[in-house]
MARBA-3410 file (N, C-alpha, C, O; in Angstrom, 1 decimal):
238
-9.1,0.8,-17.7,-8.3,0.9,-16.5,-7.8,2.3,-16.2,-7.8,3.1,-17.1 ~ -7.2,2.5,-15.0,-6.7,3.7,-14.7,-5.5,4.1,-15.5,-4.6,3.2,-15.8 ~ -5.4,5.3,-16.0,-4.3,5.7,-16.8,-3.1,5.8,-15.9,-3.1,6.5,-14.8 ~ -1.9,5.1,-16.2,-0.8,5.2,-15.3,-0.2,6.6,-15.2,-0.3,7.4,-16.1 ~ 0.3,6.8,-14.0,1.0,8.1,-13.8,2.3,8.1,-14.6,3.1,7.2,-14.4
2.5,9.1,-15.4,3.6,9.0,-16.3,4.5,10.3,-16.3,5.4,10.4,-17.2 ~ 4.3,11.2,-15.3,5.1,12.4,-15.3,6.4,12.1,-14.5,6.5,12.2,-13.2 ~ 7.4,11.6,-15.2,8.7,11.1,-14.5,9.5,12.3,-14.0,10.6,12.1,-13.4 ~ 9.1,13.5,-14.4,9.9,14.7,-14.0,9.6,15.1,-12.5,10.3,16.0,-12.0 ~ 8.6,14.5,-11.9,8.3,14.8,-10.5,8.1,13.5,-9.7,7.7,12.5,-10.3
8.3,13.6,-8.4,8.1,12.3,-7.6,6.7,11.9,-7.7,5.8,12.7,-7.8 ~ 6.5,10.6,-7.5,5.1,10.0,-7.4,4.5,10.4,-6.1,3.4,10.7,-6.0 ~ 5.4,10.4,-5.0,5.0,10.7,-3.7,5.8,11.8,-3.1,7.1,11.8,-3.3 ~ 5.2,12.8,-2.5,6.0,13.9,-2.0,5.3,14.4,-0.7,4.1,14.8,-0.7 ~ 6.0,14.4,0.4,5.6,15.0,1.7,6.5,16.1,2.1,7.7,16.0,2.0
5.9,17.2,2.5,6.6,18.4,2.9,6.1,18.9,4.2,4.9,19.3,4.4 ~ 7.0,18.9,5.2,6.7,19.5,6.5,5.5,18.8,7.2,4.7,19.4,7.9 ~ 5.3,17.5,7.0,4.2,16.8,7.5,4.3,16.5,9.0,5.3,15.8,9.5 ~ 3.3,16.9,9.8,3.2,16.6,11.2,1.8,16.0,11.5,0.9,16.3,10.8 ~ 1.8,15.1,12.5,0.5,14.5,12.9,0.5,14.4,14.4,1.4,13.8,15.0
-0.5,15.1,15.0,-0.6,15.1,16.5,-2.0,14.4,16.8,-3.0,14.6,16.1 ~ -2.0,13.6,17.9,-3.2,13.1,18.4,-3.4,13.6,19.8,-2.5,13.8,20.6 ~ -4.7,13.8,20.1,-5.0,14.3,21.5,-5.1,13.1,22.4,-5.7,12.0,22.0 ~ -4.6,13.2,23.6,-4.8,12.2,24.6,-5.1,12.9,26.0,-5.0,14.1,26.1 ~ -5.4,12.1,27.0,-5.7,12.6,28.3,-4.5,13.4,28.9,-4.6,14.3,29.7
-3.3,12.9,28.5,-2.1,13.6,29.0,-1.6,14.7,28.1,-0.6,15.4,28.4 ~ -2.4,15.0,27.0,-2.1,16.1,26.2,-1.8,15.6,24.8,-1.9,14.4,24.5 ~ -1.4,16.5,23.8,-1.1,16.1,22.4,0.1,15.2,22.3,1.1,15.4,23.0 ~ 0.0,14.2,21.5,1.1,13.2,21.2,1.5,13.4,19.7,0.7,13.4,18.8 ~ 2.8,13.7,19.5,3.3,13.9,18.2,3.7,12.5,17.6,4.7,11.9,17.9
2.8,12.1,16.6,3.1,10.8,15.9,4.1,11.0,14.8,4.9,10.1,14.5 ~ 4.1,12.1,14.1,5.0,12.4,13.1,5.5,13.9,13.3,4.7,14.8,13.6 ~ 6.8,14.2,13.0,7.3,15.5,13.2,8.1,16.0,12.0,9.1,15.4,11.7 ~ 7.5,16.9,11.3,8.2,17.6,10.2,8.8,16.6,9.2,10.0,16.7,9.0 ~ 8.0,15.7,8.7,8.6,14.7,7.8,8.6,15.3,6.3,7.6,15.8,5.8
9.8,15.2,5.7,9.9,15.5,4.3,10.4,14.3,3.6,11.4,13.7,4.0 ~ 9.7,13.9,2.5,10.1,12.7,1.8,9.6,12.7,0.4,8.5,13.2,0.1 ~ 10.4,12.2,-0.5,10.0,12.1,-1.9,10.3,10.7,-2.4,11.4,10.1,-2.1 ~ 9.4,10.1,-3.1,9.6,8.7,-3.6,9.2,8.8,-5.1,8.1,9.2,-5.5 ~ 10.1,8.3,-5.9,10.0,8.3,-7.4,9.1,7.1,-7.8,9.0,6.1,-7.2
8.6,7.3,-9.0,7.9,6.2,-9.7,8.8,5.0,-9.9,10.0,5.2,-10.3 ~ 8.4,3.8,-9.6,9.2,2.6,-9.8,10.1,2.3,-8.7,11.0,1.4,-8.8 ~ 10.0,3.0,-7.5,10.9,2.7,-6.4,10.3,1.6,-5.5,9.0,1.4,-5.5 ~ 11.1,0.8,-4.9,10.7,-0.2,-3.9,11.3,0.2,-2.6,12.5,0.1,-2.3 ~ 10.5,0.8,-1.7,10.9,1.5,-0.5,10.4,0.8,0.8,9.2,0.4,0.9
11.3,0.6,1.7,10.9,0.0,3.0,10.8,1.2,4.0,11.6,2.1,4.0 ~ 9.8,1.1,4.9,9.7,2.0,6.0,9.9,1.1,7.3,9.1,0.2,7.5 ~ 10.9,1.5,8.0,11.3,0.6,9.1,11.4,1.4,10.4,11.6,2.6,10.4 ~ 11.1,0.8,11.5,11.1,1.4,12.8,10.5,0.6,13.9,9.7,-0.3,13.5 ~ 10.7,0.9,15.1,10.2,0.1,16.2,8.7,0.5,16.3,8.2,1.4,15.7
8.0,-0.3,17.1,6.6,0.0,17.4,6.5,1.4,18.0,7.2,1.7,18.9 ~ 5.5,2.2,17.5,5.4,3.6,18.0,6.2,4.6,17.3,6.2,5.8,17.7 ~ 7.0,4.2,16.3,7.9,5.1,15.7,7.2,6.0,14.7,7.8,7.0,14.3 ~ 6.0,5.7,14.3,5.3,6.5,13.3,5.0,5.8,12.0,4.5,6.4,11.0 ~ 5.4,4.5,11.8,5.3,3.8,10.5,3.9,3.8,10.0,3.6,4.2,8.9
3.0,3.3,10.9,1.6,3.2,10.5,1.0,4.5,10.2,0.2,4.7,9.3 ~ 1.3,5.5,11.1,0.8,6.8,10.8,1.2,7.3,9.5,0.4,7.9,8.7 ~ 2.4,7.1,9.1,2.9,7.6,7.8,2.1,7.0,6.7,1.7,7.7,5.7 ~ 1.9,5.7,6.7,1.2,5.1,5.5,-0.3,5.4,5.6,-0.9,5.5,4.5 ~ -0.8,5.7,6.8,-2.2,6.1,6.8,-2.4,7.5,6.2,-3.4,7.8,5.6
-1.4,8.3,6.3,-1.4,9.6,5.7,-1.3,9.5,4.2,-1.9,10.2,3.4 ~ -0.3,8.7,3.8,-0.1,8.5,2.3,-1.3,8.0,1.6,-1.6,8.3,0.5 ~ -2.1,7.1,2.3,-3.2,6.5,1.6,-4.5,7.3,1.9,-5.6,6.9,1.4 ~ -4.5,8.4,2.6,-5.7,9.2,2.9,-6.6,8.6,3.9,-7.7,9.0,4.1 ~ -6.1,7.5,4.6,-6.9,6.9,5.7,-7.0,7.9,6.9,-8.0,8.0,7.6
-5.9,8.7,7.1,-5.8,9.7,8.1,-5.4,11.0,7.4,-4.9,11.0,6.3 ~ -5.5,12.1,8.1,-5.1,13.4,7.5,-4.0,14.1,8.4,-4.0,13.9,9.6 ~ -3.1,14.9,7.8,-2.1,15.5,8.6,-2.6,16.6,9.4,-3.5,17.3,9.1 ~ -1.9,16.9,10.5,-2.2,18.1,11.3,-1.7,19.3,10.6,-2.3,20.4,10.6 ~ -0.5,19.2,9.9,0.0,20.3,9.1,0.9,19.6,8.1,1.3,18.5,8.2
1.2,20.4,7.0,2.1,20.0,6.0,1.3,19.5,4.8,0.0,19.6,4.8 ~ 2.0,19.1,3.7,1.3,18.8,2.5,1.7,17.4,2.0,2.8,16.9,2.2 ~ 0.8,16.7,1.4,1.0,15.3,0.8,0.5,15.3,-0.6,-0.7,15.5,-0.9 ~ 1.4,15.0,-1.5,1.0,14.8,-2.9,1.3,13.4,-3.4,2.4,12.9,-3.1 ~ 0.3,12.8,-4.0,0.5,11.4,-4.6,-0.1,11.4,-6.0,-1.2,11.8,-6.2
0.8,11.1,-6.9,0.3,11.1,-8.3,-0.3,12.4,-8.7,-1.4,12.4,-9.3 ~ 0.3,13.5,-8.4,-0.1,14.8,-8.7,-1.4,15.3,-8.0,-2.0,16.3,-8.4 ~ -1.9,14.5,-7.0,-3.1,14.9,-6.3,-2.7,15.4,-4.9,-1.8,14.8,-4.2 ~ -3.3,16.5,-4.5,-3.0,17.1,-3.2,-3.9,16.3,-2.2,-5.1,16.7,-1.9 ~ -3.4,15.2,-1.7,-4.2,14.3,-0.9,-4.8,15.0,0.3,-5.9,14.7,0.7
-4.0,15.9,0.9,-4.4,16.5,2.2,-5.6,17.5,2.0,-6.2,17.9,3.0 ~ -6.0,17.8,0.8,-7.1,18.7,0.5,-8.4,18.0,0.2,-9.4,18.7,0.1 ~ -8.4,16.7,0.1,-9.6,16.0,-0.4,-10.6,15.8,0.7,-10.2,15.6,1.9 ~ -11.9,15.8,0.3,-12.9,15.4,1.3,-12.9,13.9,1.4,-12.2,13.2,0.7 ~ -13.7,13.4,2.4,-13.7,11.9,2.6,-14.3,11.2,1.4,-13.8,10.1,1.0
-15.3,11.7,0.8,-15.8,11.1,-0.5,-14.8,11.1,-1.6,-14.6,10.1,-2.3 ~ -14.1,12.2,-1.8,-13.1,12.3,-2.8,-11.9,11.4,-2.5,-11.4,10.8,-3.4 ~ -11.6,11.3,-1.2,-10.5,10.4,-0.8,-10.8,8.9,-1.2,-10.0,8.2,-1.7 ~ -12.0,8.5,-0.9,-12.4,7.1,-1.2,-12.3,6.8,-2.7,-11.8,5.8,-3.1 ~ -12.8,7.8,-3.5,-12.7,7.6,-5.0,-11.2,7.6,-5.4,-10.8,6.7,-6.2
-10.4,8.5,-4.9,-9.0,8.6,-5.3,-8.3,7.4,-4.9,-7.5,6.8,-5.7 ~ -8.5,6.9,-3.7,-7.8,5.8,-3.1,-8.1,4.5,-4.0,-7.2,3.7,-4.3 ~ -9.4,4.4,-4.3,-9.7,3.2,-5.1,-9.0,3.1,-6.5,-8.8,2.0,-7.0 ~ -8.7,4.3,-7.0,-8.1,4.3,-8.4,-6.6,4.4,-8.4,-5.9,3.8,-9.2 ~ -6.0,5.0,-7.4,-4.6,5.3,-7.4,-3.7,4.6,-6.4,-2.5,4.6,-6.5
-4.3,4.0,-5.4,-3.6,3.3,-4.3,-4.1,1.9,-4.1,-5.3,1.8,-3.9 ~ -3.2,1.0,-4.1,-3.6,-0.4,-3.7,-3.0,-0.6,-2.3,-1.8,-0.5,-2.1 ~ -3.8,-1.1,-1.3,-3.4,-1.3,0.0,-3.4,-2.7,0.4,-4.4,-3.4,0.2 ~ -2.3,-3.2,0.9,-2.2,-4.6,1.4,-2.0,-4.6,2.9,-1.0,-4.0,3.4 ~ -2.9,-5.2,3.6,-2.9,-5.2,5.1,-2.2,-6.4,5.6,-2.2,-7.5,5.0
-1.7,-6.3,6.8,-1.0,-7.5,7.5,-2.0,-8.6,7.7,-1.7,-9.8,7.5 ~ -3.3,-8.2,8.1,-4.3,-9.2,8.4,-5.3,-9.4,7.3,-6.4,-9.8,7.6 ~ -4.9,-9.1,6.1,-5.6,-9.4,4.9,-6.8,-8.5,4.6,-7.0,-7.9,3.6 ~ -7.7,-8.4,5.6,-8.9,-7.6,5.5,-9.8,-8.0,4.4,-10.5,-7.2,3.7 ~ -9.9,-9.3,4.1,-10.8,-9.8,3.1,-12.2,-10.0,3.7,-12.3,-10.4,4.9
-13.3,-9.7,3.0,-14.6,-9.8,3.6,-15.0,-11.3,3.6,-15.0,-11.9,2.6 ~ -15.3,-11.8,4.8,-15.5,-13.2,4.9,-16.7,-13.8,4.2,-16.7,-15.0,4.0 ~ -17.7,-13.0,3.9,-18.9,-13.5,3.3,-18.9,-13.5,1.8,-19.8,-13.9,1.1 ~ -17.8,-12.9,1.2,-17.6,-12.8,-0.2,-16.6,-13.9,-0.7,-15.7,-14.1,0.1 ~ -16.7,-14.4,-1.9,-15.7,-15.3,-2.4,-14.4,-14.5,-2.6,-14.4,-13.3,-2.6
-13.4,-15.2,-2.9,-12.1,-14.6,-3.2,-12.2,-13.7,-4.4,-11.8,-12.6,-4.4 ~ -12.8,-14.2,-5.4,-13.0,-13.4,-6.7,-13.9,-12.2,-6.4,-13.6,-11.1,-6.9 ~ -14.9,-12.4,-5.6,-15.8,-11.2,-5.3,-15.0,-10.2,-4.5,-15.3,-9.0,-4.7 ~ -14.1,-10.6,-3.6,-13.3,-9.6,-2.9,-12.5,-8.8,-3.8,-12.3,-7.6,-3.7 ~ -11.9,-9.4,-4.8,-11.0,-8.7,-5.8,-11.9,-7.8,-6.7,-11.4,-6.7,-7.0
-13.1,-8.2,-7.0,-14.0,-7.4,-7.9,-14.6,-6.2,-7.1,-15.0,-5.3,-7.8 ~ -14.6,-6.3,-5.8,-15.3,-5.2,-5.0,-14.7,-3.8,-5.3,-15.5,-2.9,-5.5 ~ -13.4,-3.7,-5.4,-12.8,-2.4,-5.7,-13.2,-1.9,-7.1,-13.4,-0.7,-7.3 ~ -13.2,-2.9,-8.0,-13.7,-2.5,-9.4,-15.1,-2.0,-9.4,-15.5,-1.1,-10.1 ~ -16.0,-2.7,-8.6,-17.4,-2.3,-8.6,-17.5,-0.9,-8.0,-18.3,-0.1,-8.5
-16.7,-0.6,-7.0,-16.8,0.7,-6.3,-16.4,1.8,-7.2,-17.0,2.9,-7.3 ~ -15.3,1.6,-8.0,-14.8,2.7,-8.8,-15.3,2.7,-10.2,-15.1,3.7,-10.9 ~ -15.9,1.6,-10.7,-16.4,1.5,-12.1,-15.2,1.6,-13.1,-15.4,2.2,-14.2 ~ -14.1,1.1,-12.7,-12.9,1.3,-13.6,-13.0,0.4,-14.8,-12.3,0.6,-15.8 ~ -13.8,-0.7,-14.8,-14.0,-1.6,-15.9,-15.5,-1.8,-16.1,-16.3,-1.7,-15.1
-15.9,-2.1,-17.3,-17.3,-2.5,-17.5,-17.6,-3.8,-16.7,-16.7,-4.6,-16.5 ~ -18.8,-3.9,-16.2,-19.1,-5.0,-15.2,-18.8,-6.4,-15.8,-18.4,-7.3,-15.1 ~ -19.0,-6.5,-17.1,-18.8,-7.8,-17.8,-17.4,-8.3,-17.8,-17.1,-9.4,-18.0 ~ -16.4,-7.3,-17.6,-15.0,-7.6,-17.7,-14.4,-7.8,-16.3,-13.2,-8.2,-16.2 ~ -15.1,-7.6,-15.2,-14.5,-7.5,-13.9,-14.1,-8.9,-13.4,-13.0,-9.1,-12.8
-15.0,-9.9,-13.6,-14.6,-11.2,-13.1,-13.4,-11.8,-13.9,-12.5,-12.4,-13.3 ~ -13.4,-11.5,-15.2,-12.2,-12.0,-16.0,-10.9,-11.4,-15.4,-9.9,-12.0,-15.4 ~ -10.9,-10.1,-15.1,-9.7,-9.4,-14.6,-9.4,-10.0,-13.2,-8.2,-10.3,-12.9 ~ -10.4,-10.3,-12.4,-10.1,-10.9,-11.1,-9.5,-12.2,-11.2,-8.5,-12.5,-10.5 ~ -10.0,-13.0,-12.1,-9.4,-14.4,-12.3,-8.0,-14.3,-12.9,-7.1,-15.1,-12.5
-7.7,-13.3,-13.7,-6.4,-13.1,-14.3,-5.4,-12.7,-13.2,-4.3,-13.3,-13.1 ~ -5.8,-11.8,-12.3,-5.0,-11.4,-11.2,-4.7,-12.6,-10.2,-3.6,-12.8,-9.7 ~ -5.8,-13.4,-9.9,-5.6,-14.5,-9.0,-4.7,-15.6,-9.7,-4.0,-16.3,-9.0 ~ -4.8,-15.7,-11.0,-3.9,-16.6,-11.7,-2.5,-16.1,-11.6,-1.6,-17.0,-11.4 ~ -2.2,-14.8,-11.7,-0.9,-14.3,-11.5,-0.3,-14.6,-10.2,0.9,-14.8,-10.0
-1.2,-14.7,-9.2,-0.8,-15.0,-7.8,-0.8,-16.4,-7.5,-0.5,-16.9,-6.4 ~ -1.1,-17.3,-8.5,-1.1,-18.7,-8.3,-2.2,-19.3,-7.5,-2.1,-20.4,-7.0 ~ -3.4,-18.6,-7.4,-4.5,-19.1,-6.6,-5.8,-19.0,-7.4,-6.9,-18.9,-6.8 ~ -5.8,-19.1,-8.7,-7.0,-19.0,-9.5,-8.0,-20.1,-9.1,-9.2,-20.0,-9.2 ~ -7.5,-21.3,-8.7,-8.3,-22.4,-8.3,-9.1,-22.1,-7.0,-9.9,-22.9,-6.6
-8.7,-21.1,-6.3,-9.4,-20.7,-5.0,-10.4,-19.6,-5.2,-11.0,-19.1,-4.3 ~ -10.7,-19.2,-6.5,-11.5,-18.0,-6.8,-12.9,-18.1,-6.2,-13.4,-17.0,-5.7 ~ -13.5,-19.2,-6.2,-14.9,-19.3,-5.7,-15.1,-19.8,-4.3,-16.1,-20.2,-3.9 ~ -14.0,-19.8,-3.6,-14.0,-20.2,-2.1,-14.1,-19.0,-1.3,-13.7,-17.9,-1.7 ~ -14.6,-19.1,-0.1,-14.6,-18.1,0.9,-13.2,-17.9,1.5,-12.5,-18.9,1.6
-12.8,-16.7,1.9,-11.4,-16.5,2.4,-11.1,-17.5,3.6,-9.9,-17.9,3.7 ~ -12.0,-17.8,4.4,-11.8,-18.7,5.6,-11.3,-20.1,5.2,-10.7,-20.8,6.0 ~ -11.5,-20.5,3.9,-11.1,-21.8,3.4,-9.7,-21.8,2.9,-9.1,-22.8,2.6 ~ -9.0,-20.6,2.9,-7.7,-20.5,2.4,-6.7,-20.4,3.5,-7.0,-20.0,4.6 ~ -5.4,-20.8,3.2,-4.3,-20.6,4.1,-4.0,-19.1,4.2,-4.4,-18.3,3.4
-3.2,-18.8,5.2,-2.7,-17.4,5.4,-2.0,-16.9,4.2,-2.2,-15.8,3.8 ~ -1.1,-17.7,3.6,-0.4,-17.3,2.4,-1.3,-17.1,1.3,-1.1,-16.1,0.5 ~ -2.3,-17.9,1.1,-3.3,-17.7,0.0,-4.1,-16.5,0.2,-4.4,-15.8,-0.8 ~ -4.5,-16.2,1.4,-5.3,-15.0,1.7,-4.5,-13.8,1.4,-5.0,-12.8,0.9 ~ -3.2,-13.8,1.7,-2.3,-12.6,1.4,-2.2,-12.4,-0.1,-2.2,-11.3,-0.6
-2.1,-13.5,-0.8,-2.0,-13.4,-2.3,-3.3,-12.8,-2.8,-3.3,-12.0,-3.7 ~ -4.5,-13.2,-2.2,-5.7,-12.7,-2.7,-5.8,-11.2,-2.3,-6.4,-10.4,-3.1 ~ -5.3,-10.8,-1.2,-5.3,-9.4,-0.8,-4.4,-8.6,-1.8,-4.8,-7.4,-2.1 ~ -3.3,-9.1,-2.2,-2.5,-8.4,-3.2,-3.2,-8.3,-4.5,-3.2,-7.2,-5.2 ~ -3.9,-9.4,-4.9,-4.7,-9.3,-6.2,-5.7,-8.2,-6.1,-6.0,-7.5,-7.0
-6.4,-8.1,-4.9,-7.4,-7.1,-4.7,-6.8,-5.7,-4.8,-7.3,-4.8,-5.4 ~ -5.6,-5.5,-4.2,-4.9,-4.2,-4.3,-4.6,-3.8,-5.7,-4.5,-2.6,-6.0 ~ -4.4,-4.8,-6.6,-4.0,-4.5,-8.0,-5.2,-4.4,-8.9,-5.1,-4.1,-10.1 ~ -6.4,-4.5,-8.4,-7.6,-4.6,-9.2,-7.8,-3.5,-10.2,-8.1,-3.7,-11.3 ~ -7.6,-2.3,-9.7,-7.7,-1.1,-10.6,-6.4,-0.6,-11.2,-6.4,0.6,-11.7
-5.4,-1.4,-11.2,-4.1,-1.1,-11.8,-3.5,0.2,-11.2,-3.2,1.1,-12.0 ~ -3.5,0.4,-9.9,-3.0,1.7,-9.3,-1.5,1.8,-9.5,-0.8,0.8,-9.6 ~ -1.0,3.1,-9.6,0.5,3.3,-9.7,1.2,3.0,-8.4,2.4,2.8,-8.4 ~ 0.5,3.1,-7.3,1.2,3.0,-5.9,0.6,1.9,-5.2,-0.7,1.7,-5.0 ~ 1.4,1.0,-4.6,1.0,-0.1,-3.7,1.7,0.2,-2.4,2.9,0.4,-2.3
0.8,0.2,-1.3,1.3,0.4,0.0,1.0,-0.8,0.8,-0.2,-1.3,0.9 ~ 2.0,-1.4,1.4,1.8,-2.7,2.1,2.2,-2.5,3.6,3.4,-2.1,3.9 ~ 1.4,-2.9,4.5,1.7,-2.8,6.0,2.0,-4.2,6.5,1.1,-5.0,6.8 ~ 3.3,-4.4,6.7,3.7,-5.7,7.3,3.1,-6.9,6.6,2.5,-7.8,7.2 ~ 3.2,-7.0,5.2,2.5,-8.0,4.5,3.0,-9.4,4.7,2.3,-10.4,4.4
4.2,-9.5,5.2,4.8,-10.9,5.5,4.8,-11.2,6.9,5.3,-12.3,7.3 ~ 4.2,-10.4,7.8,4.3,-10.6,9.2,3.6,-11.9,9.7,4.0,-12.4,10.8 ~ 2.6,-12.4,9.0,1.9,-13.6,9.4,2.2,-14.8,8.5,1.4,-15.7,8.5 ~ 3.3,-14.7,7.8,3.6,-15.8,6.8,4.8,-16.5,7.2,5.7,-16.0,7.8 ~ 4.9,-17.8,6.8,6.1,-18.5,7.0,7.2,-18.0,6.0,6.9,-17.3,5.1
8.4,-18.4,6.3,9.6,-17.8,5.5,9.5,-18.0,4.0,9.8,-17.2,3.2 ~ 9.1,-19.2,3.6,9.0,-19.5,2.2,7.9,-18.7,1.5,8.2,-18.1,0.4 ~ 6.7,-18.6,2.1,5.7,-17.9,1.5,6.0,-16.4,1.5,5.7,-15.7,0.6 ~ 6.7,-15.9,2.6,7.1,-14.5,2.6,8.0,-14.2,1.5,7.9,-13.1,0.9 ~ 9.0,-15.1,1.2,9.9,-14.9,0.1,9.2,-14.8,-1.2,9.5,-14.0,-2.1
8.2,-15.6,-1.4,7.4,-15.6,-2.6,6.7,-14.3,-2.8,6.6,-13.8,-3.9 ~ 6.1,-13.8,-1.7,5.4,-12.6,-1.7,6.3,-11.4,-2.1,6.0,-10.5,-2.8 ~ 7.5,-11.4,-1.4,8.5,-10.4,-1.7,8.9,-10.4,-3.2,9.1,-9.4,-3.8 ~ 9.1,-11.6,-3.7,9.4,-11.7,-5.1,8.4,-11.1,-6.0,8.6,-10.5,-7.1 ~ 7.1,-11.3,-5.7,6.0,-10.8,-6.5,6.0,-9.3,-6.4,5.8,-8.6,-7.4
6.2,-8.7,-5.2,6.3,-7.2,-5.1,7.5,-6.7,-6.0,7.3,-5.7,-6.6 ~ 8.6,-7.4,-6.0,9.7,-7.0,-6.8,9.4,-7.0,-8.3,9.8,-6.2,-9.0 ~ 8.6,-8.0,-8.7,8.1,-8.0,-10.1,7.2,-6.8,-10.4,7.3,-6.3,-11.5 ~ 6.4,-6.4,-9.5,5.6,-5.3,-9.7,6.4,-4.0,-9.9,6.1,-3.2,-10.8 ~ 7.5,-3.9,-9.1,8.4,-2.7,-9.3,9.0,-2.8,-10.6,9.2,-1.7,-11.3
9.5,-3.9,-11.1,10.1,-4.0,-12.4,9.1,-3.7,-13.5,9.5,-3.2,-14.6 ~ 7.8,-3.8,-13.2,6.8,-3.5,-14.2,6.4,-2.0,-14.1,5.5,-1.6,-14.9 ~ 7.0,-1.3,-13.2,6.8,0.2,-13.2,6.0,0.6,-12.0,5.8,1.8,-11.8 ~ 5.5,-0.3,-11.1,4.7,0.1,-9.9,5.7,0.7,-8.9,6.9,0.4,-8.9 ~ 5.2,1.6,-8.0,5.9,2.0,-6.9,5.3,1.3,-5.7,4.1,1.2,-5.4
6.2,0.7,-4.9,5.8,-0.1,-3.7,6.5,0.5,-2.5,7.7,0.6,-2.4 ~ 5.6,0.8,-1.5,6.1,1.3,-0.2,5.6,0.3,0.8,4.4,0.0,1.0 ~ 6.6,-0.3,1.6,6.3,-1.4,2.5,6.8,-1.1,3.9,7.9,-0.8,4.1 ~ 5.9,-1.2,4.8,6.2,-1.2,6.2,6.7,-2.5,6.7,6.0,-3.5,6.4 ~ 7.8,-2.6,7.3,8.3,-3.9,7.8,9.1,-3.7,9.1,9.8,-2.7,9.2
9.1,-4.7,9.9,10.1,-4.7,11.1,11.1,-5.8,10.9,12.0,-6.0,11.8 ~ 11.0,-6.5,9.8,11.9,-7.7,9.6,13.2,-7.2,8.8,13.2,-6.9,7.6 ~ 14.3,-7.1,9.6,15.5,-6.6,9.1,16.1,-7.4,7.9,16.8,-6.9,7.0 ~ 15.8,-8.7,7.9,16.4,-9.6,6.9,15.7,-9.3,5.5,16.2,-9.9,4.5 ~ 14.6,-8.5,5.5,14.0,-8.2,4.2,14.6,-7.0,3.5,14.3,-6.7,2.4
15.4,-6.3,4.2,16.0,-5.0,3.7,16.7,-5.2,2.4,16.8,-4.2,1.6 ~ 17.3,-6.4,2.2,18.0,-6.6,1.0,17.2,-6.5,-0.3,17.7,-6.3,-1.4 ~ 15.9,-6.6,-0.1,15.0,-6.6,-1.3,14.7,-5.2,-1.8,14.3,-5.0,-2.9 ~ 15.0,-4.2,-1.0,14.5,-2.8,-1.3,15.6,-2.0,-1.9,16.8,-2.2,-1.6 ~ 15.2,-1.1,-2.7,16.1,-0.1,-3.3,16.5,1.0,-2.3,17.6,1.6,-2.3
15.6,1.2,-1.4,15.8,2.3,-0.4,15.1,1.9,0.9,14.0,1.4,0.9 ~ 15.7,2.2,2.0,15.1,2.0,3.3,15.0,3.3,4.1,16.0,4.1,4.1 ~ 13.9,3.6,4.7,13.7,4.8,5.5,13.3,4.4,6.9,12.4,3.7,7.2 ~ 14.2,4.8,7.9,14.0,4.4,9.2,13.4,5.6,10.0,13.9,6.7,10.0 ~ 12.3,5.3,10.8,11.6,6.2,11.6,11.9,6.0,13.1,12.1,4.8,13.5
12.0,7.0,13.9,12.2,6.9,15.3,11.5,8.1,15.9,11.8,9.3,15.6 ~ 10.6,7.9,16.8,9.9,9.0,17.5,9.2,10.0,16.5,9.3,11.2,16.8 ~ 8.7,9.5,15.4,8.0,10.3,14.5,8.9,11.1,13.5,8.4,11.9,12.8 ~ 10.2,10.8,13.5,11.1,11.5,12.6,11.9,10.5,11.8,12.1,9.4,12.2 ~ 12.2,10.9,10.5,13.1,10.1,9.7,14.5,10.3,10.3,15.1,11.4,10.2
15.1,9.2,10.7,16.5,9.3,11.3,17.5,8.8,10.4,18.7,9.0,10.6 ~ 17.1,8.0,9.4,18.1,7.4,8.5,17.4,7.0,7.2,16.3,6.4,7.3 ~ 18.0,7.3,6.1,17.6,6.8,4.8,18.7,6.2,4.0,19.8,6.9,3.9 ~ 18.6,5.0,3.5,19.7,4.4,2.8,19.2,4.1,1.3,18.0,4.0,1.1 ~ 20.2,4.0,0.4,19.8,3.7,-1.0,19.6,5.0,-1.7,19.7,6.1,-1.1
19.3,4.9,-3.0,19.2,6.1,-3.8,17.8,6.7,-3.7,16.8,5.9,-3.4 ~ 17.7,7.9,-3.7,16.4,8.6,-3.7,16.3,9.6,-4.8,17.3,9.8,-5.6 ~ 15.2,10.3,-5.0,15.0,11.2,-6.1,15.9,12.4,-5.9,15.9,13.3,-6.8
END
């Protein structure tokens, strides 16, 4: 498995002077403006803001899905902003687990195969051990009995649990979740939040985008964005 990031003398995530502009017919649009942010290993951080505030842009930059117009992004001692697309794909598979609001499970693969896919791509485990790890993660999520079903046969809550198991497949130090409770009922959402909290207690860093104010009590720190800028941060930081 991936060697855990263990340099506690420096932040796990560091953004300095990060800007992101998009071109439009009306001219350039500033999605992020001079963002400076540090997140330590083992933090549980919420990113909060209205639609269009820059939340999704921020996590897309953190995960290497998008690149900044200017500024620097370091995650687990890697200069993310300098990597090629091929390097980004390899780095992301090993160091970042992404949980999407709409699950993004491949419909033609079984739940276990979806979890194994990241392991297959990165080669983080010998092939003979991958199904066993997938089943172990699905068991942790309480859905081991769904392993050989297609995602469409699962409830929304079960699909989100499968998506979390997939994000953990290569044991990454950083988990980034984009509105992971947005399509869940309140009971299932609470269970998912409790699982993320357990990950943090185990040493993972979790950054979660959410618009649900009642979830803020779960986080050690909340970062609020407005018009592409950090306007408020609560809780302890590095």
